[in-house]
C-alpha positions in Angstrom: -28.5 -24.2 -1.8 -25.9 -23.4 0.8 -27.1 -20.8 3.3 -24.7 -18.3 5.0 -25.7 -16.6 8.2 -23.3 -13.9 9.4 -22.6 -13.8 13.1 -22.5 -10.0 13.4 -24.6 -9.2 16.4 -24.8 -10.1 20.1 -21.1 -10.6 20.8 -19.5 -9.8 24.1 -15.9 -9.3 25.2 -14.4 -10.4 28.6 -10.9 -9.9 30.0 -9.2 -12.9 31.4 -7.3 -11.4 34.4 -5.4 -14.3 35.8 -2.1 -13.2 34.2 -2.2 -9.5 34.9 -1.3 -7.3 37.8 -4.3 -5.2 39.0 -2.4 -2.0 38.2 -2.5 -2.7 34.5 -6.2 -3.1 34.2 -8.6 -0.2 34.5 -10.5 -0.4 37.8 -13.8 -2.2 37.3 -13.0 -3.8 34.0 -12.1 -7.2 35.5 -15.2 -9.3 35.5 -17.1 -6.9 33.3 -18.7 -8.0 30.1 -18.2 -5.4 27.3 -20.4 -5.3 24.1 -18.3 -6.4 21.2 -18.3 -5.8 17.4 -17.5 -8.5 14.9 -15.4 -7.9 12.8 -13.4 -6.0 15.4 -10.7 -6.3 18.1 -10.3 -5.8 21.8 -8.9 -2.3 21.4 -11.8 -1.0 19.3 -14.4 -2.7 21.6 -12.8 -1.2 24.7 -12.7 2.3 23.1 -16.4 2.0 22.1 -17.3 1.0 25.6 -15.4 3.9 27.2 -12.7 1.8 28.8 -9.8 2.9 26.6 -8.5 6.2 25.4 -7.9 6.6 21.7 -4.3 5.4 21.3 -3.9 7.6 18.2 -4.1 10.8 20.3 -1.2 12.4 22.2 0.8 9.6 24.0 -2.1 7.4 24.8 -0.4 4.5 22.9 1.8 4.1 25.9 -1.1 3.9 28.3 -2.9 1.1 26.4 0.1 -1.3 25.9 -1.4 -3.6 28.5 -4.2 -4.6 26.2 -1.7 -6.5 23.9 -0.4 -8.5 26.8 -3.9 -9.5 28.0 -6.0 -12.6 27.2 -9.5 -12.0 25.9 -12.6 -14.1 25.4 -15.3 -13.3 22.8 -18.7 -14.9 23.1 -22.0 -15.2 21.3 -24.9 -17.6 21.0 -25.0 -19.7 17.9 -28.5 -20.4 16.4 -30.1 -23.8 16.2 -29.4 -25.4 12.9 -31.9 -26.1 10.2 -32.6 -29.8 10.1 -33.2 -29.6 6.3 -29.4 -29.3 5.9 -27.0 -32.2 6.4 -24.1 -30.0 7.6 -23.7 -26.8 9.7 -20.2 -25.3 9.7 -18.8 -22.5 11.9 -16.6 -20.4 9.7 -14.1 -17.7 10.6 -12.6 -15.7 7.8 -10.0 -14.4 10.3 -9.0 -14.9 13.9 -6.4 -12.6 15.4 -4.4 -14.7 16.3 -3.9 -17.4 19.0 -7.3 -18.8 19.9 -9.2 -21.7 21.3 -12.7 -22.1 19.9 -15.3 -23.8 22.1 -18.9 -24.5 21.2 -21.2 -25.7 24.0 -18.2 -26.1 26.1 -16.5 -28.5 23.6 -13.1 -27.5 22.2 -13.4 -27.4 18.4 -9.8 -26.4 17.7 -7.0 -24.0 18.2 -5.7 -21.3 15.9 -2.3 -19.5 15.6 -2.5 -17.7 12.3 -4.2 -14.3 11.6 -3.9 -14.8 7.8 -5.9 -18.0 7.5 -9.6 -18.9 7.6 -11.0 -21.7 9.8 -14.0 -24.0 9.5 -15.5 -26.3 12.2 -18.3 -28.8 11.9 -20.9 -27.9 14.5 -23.8 -30.0 13.0 -24.3 -32.1 16.1 -23.7 -29.4 18.6 -26.5 -27.3 17.2 -28.9 -30.1 16.7 -30.8 -29.6 20.0 -31.0 -25.8 20.0 -28.7 -22.8 20.3 -25.3 -23.2 21.8 -22.8 -20.8 23.3 -19.6 -20.0 21.3 -16.5 -18.8 23.1 -13.3 -17.7 21.3 -10.6 -17.4 23.9 -7.6 -15.4 22.7 -4.1 -15.8 24.2 -1.9 -12.7 23.9 0.2 -12.8 20.7 3.2 -11.9 22.9 2.7 -15.1 24.9 2.8 -17.3 21.8 5.6 -15.4 20.0 7.8 -15.4 23.1 7.2 -19.1 23.7 8.2 -20.0 20.1 11.2 -17.8 20.3 12.3 -19.6 23.5 11.9 -22.9 21.8 13.6 -22.1 18.6 16.2 -19.5 19.6 16.8 -15.9 18.7 16.8 -14.7 15.1 17.9 -11.3 13.8 15.1 -8.7 13.6 15.1 -5.0 12.6 12.8 -4.2 15.5 12.8 -5.4 19.1 9.4 -7.1 19.1 8.9 -10.9 18.3 6.7 -10.6 15.3 8.7 -13.1 13.3 7.7 -15.9 15.6 4.0 -15.7 14.9 1.8 -15.5 11.9 0.3 -12.1 12.6 0.3 -8.6 11.0 4.0 -7.7 11.8 3.3 -4.0 12.1 0.9 -4.7 15.0 4.2 -4.8 17.0 5.2 -1.3 15.8 7.2 0.0 12.9 9.2 3.1 11.9 5.9 4.7 10.9 3.4 2.7 13.1 2.2 2.4 16.7 2.7 -0.7 18.8 -0.9 -2.0 19.2 -0.9 -5.8 19.5 -4.5 -6.7 18.7 -6.7 -9.7 19.5 -10.2 -10.4 18.1 -12.5 -11.8 15.4 -11.1 -9.5 12.8 -13.0 -10.8 9.7 -16.4 -12.1 9.2 -17.7 -15.0 11.3 -20.8 -17.0 10.1 -22.7 -20.3 10.1 -22.8 -22.1 6.7 -25.4 -24.8 6.3 -25.3 -27.2 3.3 -26.1 -30.6 2.0 -24.5 -33.2 -0.3 -21.4 -31.1 -1.3 -20.0 -27.6 -1.3 -17.4 -25.7 -3.3 -14.3 -25.8 -1.0 -12.0 -23.9 -3.4 -12.3 -22.4 -6.9 -9.1 -21.5 -8.7 -9.4 -19.9 -12.2 -6.3 -20.1 -14.3 -6.9 -17.3 -16.8 -4.9 -17.0 -20.0 -5.2 -15.7 -23.5 -4.6 -18.0 -26.5 -2.6 -16.8 -29.5 -5.8 -16.3 -31.5 -7.2 -14.0 -28.9 -9.5 -16.5 -27.2 -9.8 -16.0 -23.5 -9.3 -19.3 -21.6 -10.5 -19.8 -18.0 -9.4 -23.2 -16.8 -11.2 -23.4 -13.5 -10.0 -25.9 -11.0 -12.5 -26.8 -8.3 -12.1 -28.6 -5.0 -15.2 -30.1 -3.4 -16.2 -31.2 0.1 -18.9 -33.9 0.4 -21.1 -35.1 3.1 -21.3 -38.8 3.9 -24.3 -39.3 1.6 -22.8 -36.9 -1.0 -19.8 -39.2 -1.6 -21.9 -41.6 -3.6 -23.6 -39.1 -5.9 -22.5 -37.8 -9.3 -22.3 -34.0 -9.4 -22.4 -31.4 -12.1 -20.2 -28.3 -12.4 -21.4 -25.5 -14.7 -19.0 -22.5 -15.2 -20.0 -19.3 -17.0 -17.8 -16.5 -18.1 -19.7 -13.7 -19.7 -22.1 -15.5 -22.0 -19.8 -18.5 -22.6 -20.2 -21.6 -20.5 -19.0 -25.2 -20.0 -19.8 -28.0 -17.7 -18.4 -31.3 -16.5 -19.8 -34.2 -14.5 -17.9 -35.2 -11.3 -18.2 -38.9 -10.7 -19.0 -40.2 -7.2 -16.0 -40.1 -4.8 -14.1 -37.5 -6.8 -13.3 -34.2 -5.0 -11.4 -32.3 -7.7 -12.5 -31.3 -11.2 -11.6 -28.9 -13.9 -14.0 -27.1 -16.2 -12.6 -24.9 -19.1 -14.5 -22.0 -20.5 -13.4 -20.3 -23.8 -14.4 -16.8 -24.7 -13.7 -16.0 -28.4 -12.1 -12.6 -29.1 -11.9 -11.7 -25.4 -11.6 -8.1 -24.5 -8.4 -7.6 -22.6 -7.9 -6.2 -19.1 -5.2 -3.4 -19.1 -3.5 -1.3 -16.5 -4.8 2.2 -16.3 -3.4 4.3 -19.1 -2.9 1.4 -21.4 -6.4 0.4 -22.3 -9.8 -0.6 -20.8 -10.3 -2.6 -17.7 -12.5 -5.3 -19.2 -14.0 -7.6 -16.6 -16.2 -10.7 -17.1 -18.5 -12.1 -14.5 -17.4 -15.7 -13.7 -19.9 -18.1 -12.0 -19.4 -21.7 -11.0 -22.5 -23.6 -10.0 -22.4 -27.0 -8.2 -25.5 -29.2 -8.6 -26.7 -32.7 -8.6 -25.9 -34.5 -11.9 -29.5 -35.4 -12.4 -30.5 -31.8 -12.9 -31.5 -31.2 -9.3 -31.3 -27.8 -7.5 -28.0 -26.0 -7.2 -26.0 -26.9 -4.1 -23.5 -24.1 -4.0 -22.4 -21.1 -6.1 -19.2 -19.2 -6.5 -19.1 -15.7 -8.2 -16.3 -13.4 -9.0 -15.1 -11.2 -11.8 -12.1 -12.1 -13.9 -10.1 -10.4 -16.6 -8.2 -11.8 -19.6 -4.6 -10.5 -19.9 -1.1 -11.9 -20.0 1.6 -11.1 -17.5 5.3 -11.7 -17.9 8.4 -10.5 -16.1 11.3 -9.7 -18.3 14.5 -10.4 -16.4 16.8 -10.7 -19.5 20.4 -9.8 -19.4 21.7 -6.7 -21.3 24.7 -4.4 -21.2 23.4 -2.8 -18.0 22.9 -6.0 -16.0 19.6 -7.8 -15.9 16.2 -6.3 -16.3 13.1 -6.2 -14.1 10.2 -5.2 -16.4 6.5 -6.0 -16.2 5.1 -6.9 -19.6 1.3 -6.8 -19.8 -0.4 -8.2 -22.9 3.0 -8.1 -24.6 3.6 -4.4 -23.8 6.5 -3.5 -21.5 5.3 -1.1 -18.8 7.2 1.6 -16.9 5.6 1.1 -13.5 4.4 4.1 -11.6 3.9 2.6 -8.2 3.3 3.2 -4.5 3.8 0.9 -1.5 0.7 0.2 0.6 0.6 -0.4 4.3 -2.5 -1.4 6.3 -4.7 1.8 6.2 -5.4 1.5 9.9 -3.5 -0.1 12.8 -6.9 -1.8 13.5 -7.6 -3.3 10.0 -11.1 -4.4 10.8 -12.0 -0.7 10.6 -11.1 -0.4 7.0 -14.3 -0.6 5.0 -15.0 -1.2 1.3 -15.7 2.6 1.0 -12.4 3.4 2.6 -10.5 1.1 0.3 -12.2 2.7 -2.6 -11.5 6.3 -1.5 -7.8 5.6 -0.9 -7.3 3.7 -4.2 -9.2 6.3 -6.2 -6.7 8.9 -4.7 -3.9 6.7 -5.9 -5.3 6.4 -9.4 -5.9 10.1 -9.6 -2.3 10.7 -8.7 -1.3 8.7 -11.8 -0.4 5.5 -10.0 -0.7 2.2 -11.9 0.7 -0.3 -9.4 0.1 -0.9 -5.7 2.7 -3.0 -3.8 1.0 -4.6 -0.8 3.9 -4.7 1.6 4.9 -7.8 3.5 4.6 -6.5 7.0 0.9 -6.0 6.8 -2.0 -8.3 5.7 -3.5 -9.9 2.6 -6.1 -7.2 2.1 -9.8 -7.7 2.0 -11.6 -8.7 -1.2 -12.9 -5.2 -1.7 -9.3 -3.9 -2.1 -8.6 -6.1 -5.0 -12.0 -5.5 -6.6 -11.3 -1.8 -6.7 -7.9 -2.4 -8.2 -9.5 -4.5 -10.9 -11.9 -1.7 -11.7 -9.3 1.1 -11.7 -6.6 -0.7 -13.5 -4.2 -0.6 -10.6 -1.8 -3.5 -10.9 -1.1 -5.3 -7.6 2.3 -6.5 -6.5 1.5 -8.8 -3.6 4.1 -9.6 -1.0 3.9 -12.8 1.0 3.9 -11.7 4.6 7.5 -11.6 5.7 9.4 -8.4 6.5 12.7 -7.2 7.9 13.5 -10.2 10.0 14.8 -13.8 10.0 11.9 -16.2 10.1 12.4 -19.7 11.6 11.6 -22.6 9.2 10.8 -25.1 11.9 7.4 -26.2 13.2 4.9 -24.8 14.1 5.6 -22.0 11.7 6.4 -24.0 8.6 3.1 -25.7 8.3 1.2 -22.5 9.1 3.1 -20.7 6.4 2.4 -23.3 3.7 -1.3 -23.4 4.6 -1.5 -19.6 4.6 0.2 -19.3 1.3 -1.9 -21.9 -0.5 -5.2 -20.4 0.8 -4.3 -16.8 -0.1 -2.9 -17.6 -3.5 -6.2 -19.4 -4.3 -8.3 -16.6 -2.8 -6.6 -13.8 -4.7 -5.9 -15.4 -8.1 -9.2 -14.5 -9.7 -8.2 -10.8 -9.7 -6.7 -9.6 -13.0 -5.1 -6.7 -11.2 -2.8 -9.1 -9.3 0.4 -9.2 -11.5 3.2 -10.4 -9.2 3.8 -12.6 -6.1 6.8 -11.5 -4.1 8.5 -13.7 -1.5 9.4 -11.1 1.2 10.5 -7.6 2.1 14.2 -7.1 2.7 15.0 -10.5 4.3 17.3 -11.7 1.6 19.1 -8.4 1.8 19.3 -8.6 5.6 20.9 -12.0 5.4 23.5 -10.9 2.9 24.3 -7.3 4.1 23.1 -6.8 7.6 25.3 -9.3 9.4 22.5 -11.8 9.8 24.5 -14.7 8.5 27.0 -14.4 11.3 24.4 -14.0 14.0 22.4 -17.0 12.7 25.3 -19.3 12.9 23.6 -21.9 10.7 20.0 -21.5 12.1 17.1 -21.3 9.6 16.1 -17.8 8.6 13.5 -18.1 5.8 15.5 -18.9 2.6 13.7 -22.1 2.3 10.4 -20.2 2.1 11.5 -17.6 -0.5 13.5 -19.9 -2.7 11.7 -23.2 -2.1 8.2 -23.4 -0.6 6.6 -20.2 -1.9 7.7 -20.5 -5.6 6.5 -24.1 -5.5 3.1 -23.1 -4.1 2.7 -20.4 -6.8 3.8 -22.8 -9.5 1.3 -25.4 -8.4 -1.6 -23.1 -7.5 -1.3 -20.0 -9.7 1.1 -20.7 -12.6 -0.2 -17.8 -14.7 1.6 -15.2 -12.7 5.3 -14.6 -12.1 7.0 -15.0 -8.7 10.0 -13.1 -7.5 11.8 -14.2 -4.4 12.1 -10.9 -2.6 12.5 -7.2 -2.6 15.2 -6.2 -3.0 16.5 -9.3 -4.9 18.9 -9.5 -7.8 17.6 -12.8 -9.2 20.3 -15.1 -7.7 23.0 -15.2 -5.2 25.5 -14.3 -7.9 24.9 -10.7 -7.0 24.2 -9.0 -3.7 20.4 -8.8 -3.3 20.3 -4.9 -3.5 22.5 -4.6 -6.6 20.9 -1.8 -8.6 22.0 -3.4 -11.9 20.0 -6.5 -11.3 16.3 -7.0 -10.4 14.7 -4.9 -7.7 16.5 -2.3 -5.6 15.6 -0.4 -2.4 17.2 3.1 -2.2 17.6 4.0 1.5 21.1 5.4 1.7 19.3 8.5 0.5 17.2 9.7 3.4 19.1 7.7 6.0 22.5 9.1 5.3 22.7 11.1 2.0 21.0 14.1 0.4 18.4 13.4 -2.3 20.8 14.7 -4.9 22.4 11.3 -4.6 19.5 9.8 -6.4 21.1 11.1 -9.6 24.2 8.9 -9.2 22.6 5.5 -10.0 20.1 4.1 -12.5 18.6 1.0 -10.8 16.7 -1.5 -13.0 13.6 -1.1 -10.8 13.3 1.0 -7.7 10.9 -0.9 -5.5 11.3 1.3 -2.4 12.5 4.9 -2.0 11.2 7.9 -0.1 11.6 10.9 2.1 9.8 11.8 5.3 7.6 14.8 6.2 5.1 15.6 9.0 1.4 15.2 8.4 -0.9 18.2 7.7 -1.3 20.9 10.4 -5.0 20.0 11.0 -4.0 16.4 11.5 -1.4 17.3 14.0 -3.8 19.7 15.8 -6.4 16.9 16.1 -4.0 14.3 17.3 -2.0 16.4 19.7 -3.3 18.7 22.5 0.1 20.2 23.4 0.5 23.9 22.5 2.4 25.3 21.0 3.4 22.6 18.6 7.1 22.3 18.1 9.2 19.9 16.0 10.6 18.3 19.2 7.7 18.5 21.6 6.9 15.3 23.4 3.8 14.5 21.4 5.5 15.3 18.1 8.4 13.0 18.9 6.0 10.3 20.0 4.4 10.5 16.6 7.8 10.2 14.9 8.7 6.5 15.0 11.7 6.5 12.7 15.1 6.2 14.4 16.6 9.7 14.6 13.7 10.7 12.3 13.7 14.4 13.2 17.5 14.4 12.9 17.3 13.1 9.4 14.6 15.7 8.5 16.8 18.5 9.8 19.9 17.2 8.1 17.9 16.9 4.9 17.0 20.6 5.1 20.5 21.8 5.8 21.9 21.6 2.2 18.9 23.5 0.8 17.6 26.0 3.4 18.8 28.1 6.4 17.7 26.7 9.7 13.9 27.3 10.2 13.2 30.0 12.6 9.8 28.7 13.8 7.5 25.6 13.6 5.4 26.9 10.7 8.6 27.3 8.6 9.9 23.9 9.7 6.7 22.3 8.8 6.5 23.9 5.4 10.1 23.2 4.5 10.0 19.6 5.5 6.9 18.9 3.5 8.4 20.8 0.5 11.7 18.8 0.9 9.7 15.6 0.7 8.2 16.6 -2.5 11.5 17.8 -4.0 13.3 14.7 -3.0 10.8 12.3 -4.6 10.7 14.6 -7.7 14.5 14.4 -8.0 14.4 10.6 -8.0 11.4 10.0 -10.3 12.4 12.5 -12.9 15.9 11.0 -13.1 14.8 7.4 -13.2 11.8 8.0 -15.5 14.1 9.7 -18.0 16.2 6.4 -18.1 13.4 4.2 -19.4 13.7 1.4 -20.5 16.8 0.8 -18.5 14.9 1.7 -15.3 11.5 0.1 -15.6 9.7 1.4 -12.6 9.5 3.3 -9.3 7.5 2.3 -6.3 7.3 5.2 -3.8 7.5 4.4 -0.1 4.6 5.0 0.8 1.1 6.0 -0.3 -0.8 5.9 3.0 -0.5 6.0 6.8 -2.3 4.0 9.5 -2.5 6.7 12.1 -1.4 10.4 12.5 2.4 10.3 12.2 5.4 11.9 10.6 6.3 9.5 7.8 7.1 8.9 4.2 3.4 8.8 3.2 1.8 11.0 0.5 -1.6 10.8 2.2 -1.5 11.3 6.0 -3.3 9.4 8.7 -6.4 11.5 8.6 -6.6 11.1 4.8 -5.3 14.6 4.0 -3.1 15.0 0.9 0.4 16.2 1.6 2.3 18.3 -1.0 4.0 15.1 -2.0 0.6 13.7 -3.3 0.3 16.6 -5.8 3.9 16.3 -6.8 3.3 12.6 -7.5 0.4 13.5 -9.7 2.8 15.6 -11.8 5.6 13.0 -11.8 3.3 10.1 -12.7 1.3 11.8 -15.4 1.5 10.2 -18.8 3.7 13.0 -20.0 6.5 14.5 -18.0 8.9 17.3 -19.0 12.2 17.5 -17.1 15.7 18.9 -17.5 18.4 16.2 -16.9 22.1 15.9 -17.3 23.8 13.5 -19.7 27.5 13.3 -20.1 28.0 16.6 -18.5 25.4 18.4 -20.7 21.9 19.5 -20.0 19.1 17.9 -21.9 15.4 18.1 -22.2 13.7 14.8 -21.4 10.2 14.2 -22.7 8.9 11.1 -20.9 5.9 9.9 -22.8 3.8 7.0 -21.5 0.9 7.7 -23.7 0.4 5.5 -26.7 0.3 8.4 -29.1 3.4 10.3 -30.3 4.2 13.4 -28.3 5.5 16.0 -30.7 5.9 19.5 -29.3 8.0 22.7 -29.2 9.5 23.5 -25.9 10.1 27.1 -24.9 13.3 27.3 -22.8 14.4 30.4 -21.0 17.4 31.3 -19.0 16.2 33.8 -16.4 17.9 35.9 -13.8 16.9 36.0 -10.2 15.3 39.5 -10.9 13.0 37.9 -13.5 14.8 39.2 -16.6 15.0 36.7 -19.5 18.7 36.3 -20.4 18.3 33.8 -23.2 15.5 32.1 -25.1 15.3 29.1 -27.4 12.6 27.0 -29.0 13.5 23.3 -28.9 11.6 20.6 -31.0 10.9 17.5 -29.0 9.4 14.3 -30.4 8.8 11.2 -28.2 7.2 8.1 -29.7 4.5 6.3 -27.8 5.7 4.7 -24.5 9.2 6.2 -25.1 11.5 8.9 -23.8 13.0 11.6 -26.0 16.2 13.4 -25.1 17.2 16.7 -26.7 20.3 18.6 -25.9 19.7 22.1 -24.8 21.3 24.9 -27.0 24.4 26.4 -25.5 22.7 29.8 -25.6 20.4 28.8 -22.7 22.4 26.1 -21.1 25.6 28.2 -20.5 25.1 30.0 -17.2 26.8 33.3 -16.5 26.3 33.1 -12.8 24.8 29.9 -11.3 23.9 31.8 -8.2 21.6 34.2 -10.0 20.3 32.3 -13.0 17.9 29.4 -13.6 16.1 27.6 -16.5 12.4 27.3 -17.2 11.1 25.0 -19.9 7.4 25.1 -20.9 5.4 22.9 -23.3 1.8 21.9 -23.5 1.0 23.2 -20.0 4.0 21.4 -18.5 6.8 23.1 -16.8 10.4 22.1 -15.9 12.5 24.3 -13.6 16.2 23.9 -13.2 18.4 25.7 -10.7 22.0 24.9 -11.4 23.7 25.9 -8.2 23.2 25.1 -4.5 19.9 26.3 -3.1 21.5 28.0 -0.2 23.6 30.2 -2.5 20.9 31.4 -4.9 20.2 35.1 -4.8 16.5 34.9 -4.3 14.6 38.2 -4.3 12.2 39.1 -1.5 9.0 37.4 -2.5 6.2 39.8 -3.7 2.8 38.6 -4.8 -0.9 39.7 -4.8 -3.7 37.5 -3.4 -7.3 37.6 -4.5 -10.2 35.5 -3.2 -13.4 34.9 -5.1 -16.4 32.6 -4.9 -16.6 29.4 -7.0 -20.2 28.3 -6.5 -21.8 27.1 -3.3 -19.1 24.7 -2.3 -15.8 26.4 -3.2 -13.6 29.4 -3.3 -10.8 30.5 -5.6 -7.5 31.8 -4.3 -5.5 33.5 -7.1 -1.9 34.6 -6.5 -0.1 36.9 -9.0 3.6 37.2 -8.7 5.5 40.4 -8.7 8.9 38.6 -8.5 10.2 35.1 -8.8 8.2 33.1 -6.3 9.6 29.6 -5.8 7.7 26.7 -4.6 4.6 28.6 -3.5 2.4 26.3 -1.5 -1.2 26.7 -0.2 -1.7 24.7 3.0 -5.5 24.6 2.8 -6.1 22.9 6.1 -4.8 26.1 7.8 -7.9 27.8 6.4 -10.3 25.2 7.9 -9.7 21.7 9.1 -12.2 20.5 6.5 -10.7 22.6 3.6 -9.1 20.8 0.6 -7.4 22.2 -2.5 -6.7 20.9 -6.0 -2.9 21.3 -6.5 0.4 21.7 -4.7 3.5 23.7 -5.1 4.1 26.1 -8.1 7.0 28.3 -9.1 5.9 31.6 -10.6 7.8 34.1 -12.7 7.0 37.8 -12.4 3.6 38.5 -13.8 2.4 34.9 -13.7 -0.6 33.8 -11.8 -1.9 30.5 -10.3 -5.3 29.7 -8.9 -6.2 27.1 -6.2 -9.7 25.9 -5.9 -10.6 25.3 -2.2 -13.6 23.4 -0.9 -14.7 23.1 2.7 -13.7 26.7 3.6 -16.5 28.2 5.7 -15.5 31.9 5.6 -13.2 32.8 2.7 -11.2 36.0 3.1 -8.0 37.4 1.8 -6.2 37.6 5.2 -6.8 33.9 5.9 -5.6 33.0 2.5 -2.4 35.0 3.0 -1.8 33.1 6.3 -1.9 29.8 4.5 0.6 30.6 1.7 4.3 29.8 1.9 7.1 30.1 -0.5 10.9 29.8 -0.6 12.8 33.1 -0.6 16.2 33.4 0.8 15.9 29.8 2.2 12.9 30.6 4.5 9.2 30.5 4.4 7.7 34.0 3.6 4.1 34.8 4.2 3.2 38.2 2.9 
């Protein structure tokens, strides 16, 4: 049986100083050997050894920029091989990025792609005992700039040369991320020893027959030793309790074994059914019944995936259909969870993805400027029923199609499609992020003047790789993309659309003016939690435009857009606390305006994918979960918006309607209590409205004129309540509403050993009351976000991690909108 020996101990890191001025390198580092961690990178190793300040804090990012320009060498001693095996291979699951691999002083090969694995035969080199391994990394800048010089400039949304190298693009900085250009052995390194033959690749094509039989057609590629070429081999595949086998004749290196599972239990997205998973094992052995030579084990799931792009009166659809059921997608975009991705553990993947599922999310889009995530990411998505939309790794730039990039991209695509295809959660391959759009609408075509830019990848190479390797899943050429060049790529009536005029240039009320077929990106910024800011920044007092705050705001004119976004809704904030609250509130309100509108237009609009779920460091961004893992108010709003049942007040043809958005399979039949209320809390009109929404459908019901006819839009608003859900509608401009001075009582009580309860009872209308739990204690967490209370109503937050509960502290952490400002009583 093949034996794997991880190379996880004894590594060292050394700086190669020949290309660097002494002033860039910390005194004493040149010539020093630093202990190294594998998986890891130079930045994290230097931090662990005390040579580098944490680049996430203050403005340290600027002080560590030299690391990305440096060349680094990793070293370790490889063990003597076991002579009982014919072959010993040195295997790297990931090298970041441009490296020369030497064993015993002999060059084994060179690498130039972070997104591929590498295997080197070291059998003879380890025959006489241990041998030194050195992996010498050249700066990614050196490689990228050399390729750019050779191939010529291509358009790019950012100034760094990430489109000339196969490396995590956001290493070079983004409008939410730091510029930390890494080098290192970023995924597992190991020695594999084997004899006769090994499983080089296993590709299960998983389908469901019309009679409900699950079919796993497993394509296997083999590698043989010299003696193994002449031997017949046996492949045994098992799925659950079903199995099948084939004999592979001498000389053959590819075989297919098909396993059929009668009445297979289906895998469903969360909210649609169970996430049934089957253990799948492939064993390679001698044909004569000898011992097993190699084993491959994964979990698979039986389901069908289709993409409905049919034409209709509104344009052309983009609807995911799972097991024959059309799905309104409740999605989020995912970026690498750390600028140093080797630090993201299986537990961290699970924690973040559980947070997504608990917010009602059913799809994660892995964005094209990051990485193909680790196996644990997709395992958790399989278990939680989180569908995965996987971008190929191209984002916001023109990518040359000449060598050396073209061959790297094809090898990368084939390997990662094969690696990820066992996962039932993976439902879509997407060619790129915004590059087709850039060519058409960002003046790239003129700048390129005929140079290649990536179209051959998105419309040629990648769909061919998917068709040949993983034909059970749909491929889409890009996001946004309208399906063909017959329409501009970001046409909202066709395919996928990105909505960025809102936020960049327009108020979020403009979300209401369009009904895209599928909103693959949209979002609004807000700063991270106060405790996250206070940990990351030492400057005091914190202000919106202090140097540290501006350094942790990477978007172009980001604070300007935040402030312009507040202007239609609130008076100018008088202090930082008010600004912080209002910007976080505005983020939640903006996303709510979009999702409620688009969800109410199902099935014309078939999904929303929020930009973005997570952050990779402490930063002002579009994320719902900040860089320290704290939940922003947007997270709790998302939980309401993405619940199976959503009640909202919308406008149709100039009239107000109740929309009951029902993604549960059961019929939702209820009576909605609708009240028109004055700013003083007096009920001016009341109606009971029957609402019935079939399973997976939206019901619209016109509001009676008695409640929908406003006497004074500056002093009246609507509240609709049903089954514990509430919709609130203010008809006039926020700035002109006659809010009363907020009045509320606060009580604090114990809730067992690990929690406290904060109960607020309103004496007036209290709009968008928010508890910022981290103001109570950096470790404090709470269970829900903003609420609007009518006079006499109460709400209770449960708080954990609060060491010394008391009423005065609770009051200091409560904010609400009254007269356009934040009022703390």
